BABAMI-452168 format. One line per 3 residues: number of its first residue (from 1); their letters; for each residue x, y, z of C-alpha. Coordinates in steps of 0.2 Angstrom, whole numbers, plus 5000, padded with zeros to 4 digits. Each point is the difference from the previous one (the first is absolute). Last residue first. Layout:
REM BABAMI-452168
NUM	a	X:Y:Z  ...
REM end
This chain:
REM BABAMI-452168
693	xxx	5478:5417:5610  4991:5017:4999  4984:4993:5008
690	xxx	4985:5010:4997  4987:4998:5014  4984:4991:4995
687	xxx	4982:5004:4998  4999:4991:4983  4994:5015:4990
684	xxx	5012:5012:5009  5015:4987:4999  4998:4998:4981
681	xxx	4999:5018:4997  5015:5004:5011  5010:4986:4992
678	xxx	4997:5008:4983  5003:5018:5005  5016:4996:5010
675	xxx	5007:4988:4987  4997:5012:4985  5016:5009:4995
672	xxx	5013:4988:5008  4991:4985:4993  4997:5008:4983
669	xxx	5019:5002:4998  5004:4983:5007  4988:4991:4989
666	xxx	4982:4998:5003  4993:4991:4984  5001:4983:5007
663	xxx	4995:4999:5018  5015:4995:5011  5004:5017:5005
660	xxx	4983:5002:5009  5004:4985:5011  5017:5007:5005
657	xxx	4992:5017:5003  4988:4992:5012  4981:4998:5001
654	xxx	4997:4994:4983  4981:4998:4995  5002:4986:4988
651	xxx	4984:5003:4990  5000:5019:5000  5019:5001:4997
648	xxx	4998:4987:4986  4986:5011:4993  5012:5015:4999
645	xxx	5013:4990:4991  4988:4994:4987  4992:5017:4997
642	xxx	5018:5007:4997  5008:5011:5013  5006:5019:4999
639	xxx	5003:4999:4981  4984:4991:4997  4991:5016:5007
636	xxx	5006:5011:4985  5012:5013:5006  4998:5018:5006
633	xxx	5008:4997:5017  4986:5006:5010  4987:4993:4989
630	xxx	5008:4983:5000  5002:5000:5019  4981:5005:5002
627	xxx	4995:4986:4988  5010:4987:5009  4992:5005:5016
624	xxx	4983:4999:4993  5004:4982:4993  5007:4995:5017
621	xxx	4985:5006:5009  4989:4991:4988  5009:4984:5003
618	xxx	5000:5002:5019  4982:5002:5000  4998:4985:4988
615	xxx	5009:4989:5012  5003:4985:4988  4997:4982:5003
612	xxx	5009:4989:4987  4996:4995:4982  5008:4987:4989
609	xxx	4995:5006:4983  5013:5014:4999  5013:4987:5004
606	xxx	5010:5002:5016  5016:5008:5007  4992:5017:4997
603	xxx	5016:5007:4992  5003:4984:4991  4982:5001:4993
600	xxx	5002:5017:4993  5017:4995:4992  4992:4986:4991
597	xxx	5000:4981:5001  5000:4993:5018  5003:4982:5002
594	xxx	4987:4989:5009  4999:5000:5019  4982:5003:5001
591	xxx	4999:5015:5013  5018:5006:5002  5002:4999:4981
588	xxx	5017:4994:4995  5016:5010:4995  5015:4992:4991
585	xxx	4998:5003:4982  4999:5019:4999  5016:5000:5011
582	xxx	5000:5008:5017  5004:4985:5010  5011:4989:4989
579	xxx	4996:4987:4987  5010:4985:5001  5015:4998:4988
576	xxx	5003:4997:4981  4981:5000:4999  4997:5016:4990
573	xxx	4998:4992:4983  4988:4987:5008  4987:5013:5003
570	xxx	4984:4993:4991  4985:5011:5004  4997:5006:4983
567	xxx	4993:5018:4999  4983:5007:4999  5000:5005:5019
564	xxx	5018:4999:5005  5013:4987:5003  5015:5003:4990
561	xxx	5012:4988:4991  4990:4988:4989  4993:5014:4990
558	xxx	5011:5015:5003  5001:5004:4981  4981:5001:4999
555	xxx	5001:5016:5010  4990:5001:5015  4982:5002:4996
552	xxx	4989:5015:4998  4983:5005:5007  4989:5013:4993
549	xxx	4993:5013:5013  5006:5001:5018  5017:5002:5009
546	xxx	5006:5015:4991  5010:4992:4985  4994:4982:5002
543	xxx	5008:4983:5004  5016:5008:5005  5017:4993:4995
540	xxx	5017:4996:5010  5017:4992:4998  5012:5003:5014
537	xxx	5018:4994:4998  5015:5000:5011  5018:4995:4997
534	xxx	5007:5004:4983  4985:5007:4991  5001:5006:4982
531	xxx	4996:4982:4994  4981:5003:5004  4999:5015:4989
528	xxx	5008:4992:4985  4988:4985:5002  4986:5012:5000
525	xxx	5006:5008:4984  5002:4982:4993  4982:4997:5003
522	xxx	4995:5016:4992  5010:4995:4985  4991:4984:4999
519	xxx	4983:5009:5000  5006:5011:4986  5005:4985:4989
516	xxx	4983:4991:5004  4991:5016:4995  4990:5010:5012
513	xxx	5011:5012:5010  4991:5016:5002  4993:4995:5017
510	xxx	5018:4998:5007  5005:4982:5005  5004:5005:5013
507	xxx	4988:5014:5004  4984:4995:4991  5000:4984:5010
504	xxx	5009:5003:5016  5018:5003:5005  4997:5018:5005
501	xxx	5016:5000:5011  5017:4992:4999  5009:5004:5016
498	xxx	5019:4997:5000  5013:4998:5014  5019:4998:4998
495	xxx	4999:5010:4984  5005:4997:4982  5001:5009:4983
492	xxx	5002:4995:4982  4982:5001:4997  4991:5012:5012
489	xxx	4994:5013:4988  4990:4987:4991  4992:4994:5016
486	xxx	4995:5018:5004  5009:5009:5014  4998:5005:5018
483	xxx	5017:4999:5009  5000:5001:5019  5010:5015:5006
480	xxx	5018:5007:5003  5007:5000:4982  4992:5017:4996
477	xxx	4993:5009:5015  4981:4995:5001  4985:5009:4992
474	xxx	4982:4994:5001  4995:5010:5015  4996:5017:4991
471	xxx	4990:4992:4987  4989:4990:5013  4997:5017:5010
468	xxx	4996:5008:4983  4987:4986:4997  4992:5002:5017
465	xxx	4999:5019:4998  4992:4999:4983  4987:4987:5007
462	xxx	4996:5012:5014  4997:5014:4987  4988:4988:4991
459	xxx	4991:4998:5017  5000:4986:5012  4983:4996:5008
456	xxx	5001:4982:4994  5018:4998:5007  5006:4982:4997
453	xxx	4988:4997:4986  5003:5017:4992  5019:4997:5001
450	xxx	5000:4983:4992  4990:5007:4986  5012:5014:4998
447	xxx	5015:4988:5000  4991:4990:4987  4997:5015:4989
444	xxx	5018:5004:5002  5005:4982:4995  4989:5002:4984
441	xxx	5010:5016:4996  5016:4991:5001  4994:4984:4991
438	xxx	4994:5012:4986  5017:5007:4998  5008:4983:5000
435	xxx	4988:4995:4986  5004:5015:4990  5019:4997:5004
432	xxx	5000:4983:4993  4988:4986:4997  4985:4997:4989
429	xxx	4981:5004:5002  4995:5014:5012  4993:4996:5017
426	xxx	4981:5001:5003  4994:5013:5012  5008:5014:4990
423	xxx	5014:5012:5004  5004:5013:4987  5006:5015:5009
420	xxx	4982:5007:5004  4996:4983:5006  5014:5001:5012
417	xxx	4992:5016:5009  4982:4993:4998  5005:4984:5009
414	xxx	5009:5009:5013  4984:5011:5003  4989:4985:5002
411	xxx	5012:4991:5012  5002:5016:5011  4981:5004:5001
408	xxx	4989:5013:4990  5009:5015:5007  4991:5015:4993
405	xxx	5010:5009:4987  5009:5017:5002  5017:4993:5000
402	xxx	5001:4982:5005  5003:4994:4982  5017:5009:4999
399	xxx	5006:4989:5015  4995:4984:4991  5007:5006:4983
396	xxx	5017:5004:5008  4999:4982:5008  4996:4992:4983
393	xxx	5015:5010:4992  5012:4994:5014  4994:4982:4998
390	xxx	5002:5001:4981  5018:5007:5001  5005:4987:5013
387	xxx	5008:5007:5016  4985:4993:5011  5004:4983:4995
384	xxx	5019:5001:5004  5010:5003:4985  5005:4985:4989
381	xxx	5013:4987:4998  5003:4997:5018  4989:5007:5014
378	xxx	5007:5004:5017  4995:4995:5018  5001:5004:5018
375	xxx	4988:4990:5011  4991:5010:5013  4985:4989:5000
372	xxx	4989:5013:4993  5012:5003:4986  5001:4982:4996
369	xxx	4982:4998:4999  4998:5016:4989  5013:4995:4988
366	xxx	4992:4982:4999  4983:5008:4996  5008:5011:4987
363	xxx	5011:4987:4991  4989:4990:4988  5000:5014:4987
360	xxx	5019:4996:4997  4996:4983:4992  5003:4982:5005
357	xxx	5006:5003:5018  5016:4997:5010  5002:5005:5018
354	xxx	5019:5000:5005  5011:4997:5015  5019:5002:5002
351	xxx	4999:5019:5001  4989:4998:5016  5014:4990:5008
348	xxx	4996:4982:5006  5003:4997:5018  4984:4992:5008
345	xxx	4992:5017:5003  5002:5003:4981  4991:4984:4996
342	xxx	4986:5004:5013  4998:5017:4992  5000:4993:4982
339	xxx	4987:4987:5005  4989:5013:5008  5001:5011:4985
336	xxx	4995:4986:4989  4985:4996:5011  4994:5018:4999
333	xxx	5002:5000:4981  4989:4984:4999  4987:5007:5011
330	xxx	4999:5016:4989  5000:4989:4984  4985:4991:5008
327	xxx	4995:4983:5007  5017:4994:5001  5009:4985:4994
324	xxx	5017:4993:5006  5015:4991:4995  5014:5002:5012
321	xxx	5016:4991:4995  5007:4988:5013  5015:5008:5009
318	xxx	5017:4994:4994  5009:4984:4997  5019:5001:4996
315	xxx	5005:5005:4983  5004:4989:4985  4983:5000:4992
312	xxx	4998:4989:4984  4990:5009:4986  4989:4990:4988
309	xxx	5002:5007:4983  4985:5007:4992  4998:5005:4981
306	xxx	4988:4986:4996  4989:5004:5015  4995:4985:5010
303	xxx	5005:5007:5017  5003:5019:4999  4989:5005:5015
300	xxx	5006:4984:5010  5019:5004:4996  4997:5018:5007
297	xxx	4991:4993:5016  5014:4987:5003  5014:5013:4997
294	xxx	4992:5011:5014  5000:4986:5012  5017:4994:4996
291	xxx	5007:5017:5003  5005:5012:4986  5016:5007:4993
288	xxx	5012:4985:4997  4988:4991:4988  5009:4985:4992
285	xxx	4992:4998:4983  5013:5005:4987  4997:4991:4984
282	xxx	5013:4997:4987  4998:4998:4981  5015:4998:4989
279	xxx	4996:5004:4982  5001:4986:4987  4987:5007:4989
276	xxx	4999:5019:5002  4982:5005:4994  4992:4985:5008
273	xxx	5011:5002:5016  4995:5018:5001  4981:4997:4999
270	xxx	4996:5003:5018  5011:5016:5000  4995:5008:4984
267	xxx	4982:4993:5004  5000:5013:5015  4996:5014:4988
264	xxx	4999:5017:5008  4990:5013:4990  4993:5012:5014
261	xxx	4985:4989:5003  5011:4985:5002  5008:5008:5015
258	xxx	4997:4988:5013  5012:4985:4995  5006:4994:5017
255	xxx	4996:4982:4998  5010:5000:4984  5016:5003:5011
252	xxx	5015:5007:4991  5018:4998:4995  5007:5000:4983
249	xxx	5018:4995:4995  5006:5003:4982  5016:4995:4991
246	xxx	4990:4993:4985  5008:5013:4989  4992:5001:4982
243	xxx	4995:5019:5002  5002:5004:5019  4995:5018:4999
240	xxx	4987:4998:4987  4991:4986:5010  5000:5011:5015
237	xxx	4992:5014:4990  4986:4988:4994  4998:4993:5018
234	xxx	4998:5018:5006  4988:5004:4987  4989:4985:5003
231	xxx	5000:5004:5019  5011:4992:5013  4992:4998:5018
228	xxx	5003:4981:5002  5018:5004:4997  5002:5007:5017
225	xxx	5019:5001:4998  5008:4999:4983  5019:4994:4998
222	xxx	5009:5002:4983  5017:4995:4995  5009:5006:4984
219	xxx	4998:5018:5002  5014:5011:4991  5001:4990:4984
216	xxx	4981:4999:4999  4999:5019:5002  5012:5003:4986
213	xxx	4991:4987:4989  4983:5009:5003  5007:5017:4995
210	xxx	5008:4993:4984  4984:4991:4996  4990:5016:5000
207	xxx	4981:4999:4997  4996:4987:5014  5012:5007:5012
204	xxx	4994:5018:4998  4982:4994:5000  5002:4991:5016
201	xxx	5008:5015:5008  4987:5012:4994  4986:4989:5006
198	xxx	5008:4997:5017  5002:5019:5003  4983:5003:4992
195	xxx	4992:4994:5016  5007:5014:5010  4994:5013:4988
192	xxx	5008:5008:4984  5002:5018:4996  5000:5011:4984
189	xxx	4985:5011:5005  4991:4996:4984  5005:4982:5001
186	xxx	4993:4998:5017  4983:5008:4995  4999:4988:4985
183	xxx	5003:4985:5011  4987:5006:5011  4988:5003:4986
180	xxx	5002:4982:4994  4997:4993:5018  4984:5011:5001
177	xxx	4994:4992:4983  5003:4982:5007  4991:5005:5016
174	xxx	4985:5005:4990  5001:4984:4990  5000:4990:5016
171	xxx	4984:5008:5007  5002:5012:5014  4992:4996:5017
168	xxx	5015:5005:5010  5011:4988:4991  4994:4982:4996
165	xxx	5010:4985:4995  4990:4984:4995  5016:4992:4993
162	xxx	4991:4997:4983  4994:5018:4999  5017:5007:5006
159	xxx	5008:4990:4985  4988:5007:4987  5000:5018:5006
156	xxx	5019:5000:5003  5006:4995:4983  5001:5018:4993
153	xxx	5007:5008:5016  5014:4987:5001  5000:4985:5012
150	xxx	5018:4994:5004  4994:4994:5018  5011:5013:5008
147	xxx	4993:5013:4989  4982:4996:5002  5001:4998:5019
144	xxx	5009:5017:5001  4986:5008:4990  4987:4992:5012
141	xxx	5009:5007:5015  5000:5017:4992  4982:4999:4996
138	xxx	4995:4995:5018  5011:5014:5007  4993:5013:4989
135	xxx	4982:4995:5004  5004:5000:5019  5008:5017:4999
132	xxx	4986:5009:4991  5003:5003:4982  4983:4999:4992
129	xxx	4998:4995:4982  4998:5011:4985  5010:4987:4989
126	xxx	5015:5011:4998  4998:5004:5018  5004:4982:5005
123	xxx	5017:5002:4991  5004:5016:5009  4996:4991:5016
120	xxx	5012:4986:4996  5014:5013:4996  4996:5008:5017
117	xxx	5001:4983:5009  5017:4997:4992  5008:5016:5006
114	xxx	5017:4993:5005  5005:4997:4982  5015:4990:4995
111	xxx	5011:5010:4988  5002:4995:4982  5015:4989:4997
108	xxx	5013:5011:4993  5002:5002:4981  5009:4991:4986
105	xxx	4989:4985:4999  5011:4985:5004  5015:5009:5008
102	xxx	4989:5012:5009  4989:4986:5007  5014:4989:5006
99	xxx	5005:5008:5017  4983:5007:5005  4991:4984:4994
96	xxx	5013:4989:5010  4998:5009:5016  4981:5001:4999
93	xxx	4999:4981:4997  5009:4996:5015  4990:5012:5011
90	xxx	4984:4994:4993  5003:4982:5002  5006:5003:5018
87	xxx	5018:4999:5004  5014:4989:5007  5015:5002:4989
84	xxx	5014:4989:5007  5016:5010:5003  5003:4995:5018
81	xxx	5000:4983:5009  5007:4998:5018  4986:4991:5007
78	xxx	4994:5015:5010  5001:5010:4983  4988:4987:4992
75	xxx	4988:5003:5015  5001:5018:4997  4998:5000:4982
72	xxx	4985:4988:5001  4992:5011:5013  5002:5015:4989
69	xxx	4991:4991:4986  4986:4995:5011  4997:5018:5006
66	xxx	5001:5006:4982  4986:4989:4996  4996:4987:4986
63	xxx	5017:4990:5000  5012:4996:4986  5018:4994:5003
60	xxx	5011:5003:4985  5017:4990:5001  5015:5002:4988
57	xxx	5008:5013:5012  5001:4988:5014  5010:4987:4989
54	xxx	4993:4983:4998  5003:4982:5005  5016:5006:5008
51	xxx	4997:4990:5016  4998:5015:5011  4990:5009:4987
48	xxx	4987:4986:4999  5000:4997:5019  4996:5019:5002
45	xxx	4986:4999:4987  4993:4984:5007  5002:5007:5018
42	xxx	4990:5016:4995  4986:4990:4992  4998:4987:5015
39	xxx	5000:5014:5013  4987:5009:4989  4990:4984:4999
36	xxx	5000:4997:5019  4985:4989:5002  4988:5013:5008
33	xxx	4987:4999:4986  5003:4986:4988  5014:5000:4988
30	xxx	4998:4991:4983  5018:5002:4993  5002:4998:4981
27	xxx	5017:4998:4992  5006:5001:4982  5017:4995:4997
24	xxx	5015:4999:5011  5002:5006:5018  4989:4989:5010
21	xxx	5011:4999:5016  4992:5014:5009  4983:4993:4996
18	xxx	5004:4983:5006  5007:5008:5016  4983:5008:5003
15	xxx	4992:4983:4998  5012:4992:5012  4999:5014:5013
12	xxx	5013:5013:5000  5012:5003:5015  5016:4997:4991
9	xxx	4999:5002:4981  5010:5017:5000  5013:4992:5011
6	xxx	5002:4986:4987  5003:5013:4986  5013:5009:5010
3	xxx	4998:5019:4996  4994:5005:5017  4993:5016:5008
REM end
């Protein structure tokens, strides 16, 4: 704790110091990922109080989450500053509305409902529409977008048409009517919702000059964090709070704008100087979070984008990021599990690692791979895959379909079960809960197809047992496992090691992102994911879902970074140090000597086209052994060993445990579990004696 102004500035870098000393007039701070923006903000406030530039009670610091507000208060207290109001927009607005509403209108502010979904369902019923959970969620999200965008029910159809917004297949005029019904339902019950808090406070200040004057006498200095996420409604409320005051400091990163679909407007940040002539503009670009190798990849992904700032890494060198393609999602997941296991063995705690994907429906194959590898994990921002309502409903339907009906095959029975709930071969138009539900069902179809390929004689009952086994294995004690989360849910968080998965065309960018603005947001979403990693980074994709069928390329955003079929081969963004053994960029073909480009090739240590002699009898014996192991454990065959790993065993014929352990795909767990069987099979077909050395 300190109150000496110079002590407060000690330890800040030149740009952070400039922020701390910019105490007058409008200030915009463009702060890249990991550059210490919270440190700069809190030291600016502490320095301002210590120098007498402003009183703590005259400051309103605004954030977007209660966690961020609490962190601000804690850091300010550590600097000896108390009395500054650090709150979310909604918290600050609610306090003011509850205090001033009775004075202005003669009655208390209506209570904030905790039954919003029920109110939305009532509005849907007035149009004789369904009220399943996904439909209600999608409509509630669209009502929120309209409110934070200052779009009323009457204006919604025309504005939504121009913006190309689509909600669960409903036309904009229908959505507008539902919005009007929703407002009527709320009024009849005498309640407001969470979004109304801002609307009520803005209306109160706009209609009652005496209330606005009192608020402005109280708060004369404003700080706004994550300003790139401000909505039109929040901006309007901020303008009402400050009045003519230019004592405003905003902090944000336009490269981390990933909530445009929910109403966020980054142009408030990027256009700040135009709206506030003479504003001080300071950039924070020294990245203290990530290694130079990770920063290089992040910079490369955002290079040439108008909102990009080139970060400058301040940490020491770390491992070269792994960028690797796989032949199937199962192989990709197995590779991620191996990388996590190796990273943990090198000293990284499980709870300092994360697997990040674009949407929740991408998680099942990774949950299965981590479970099989004995890796504890927990999901963030959602239930585990098998805890989702639509997945439970599908499994109930699958069990029910088995009663008194001839088994027509696990994959066929699964398709029938999810089709009865609304699954179709083609995905629904639009985004939101309806799409997420379809993705969950489609993932179940994929799991059933995978099961049928691995166990051609498996019954539907066997599939149910397999899925129940996966469901039982997906839980980890809270805080003790690897985090599985979407890229959106990961914003604001960081880990020592991060695996970004599904970074292929249709994954990132997501298949529904078609306009230039949507594609740009997908690029920023990948950038957010990359910059969550402190020390180790693994980026992966699969060239097909199941190892066959339509092929897909690595994400266009990796062009110039990743080597993969369909991706550019330039890798200068990673060249801060020589590639190390085990990196996707370091291994060469043992036949022709050229660089290997996919996970399968790295396991074989050769290109697919560079053939070597193969003992077919050994290969067939290994396949039969794997099938037996999978059947005994009630798991898909790839979970035992992937095709690429098994073929590597057949080609290289290891005779010792040490040689077997050097084959990619055989981690410590699998080595302990399968070494006797694998070495025994190789020895039998070679006529050798097994060497345990």
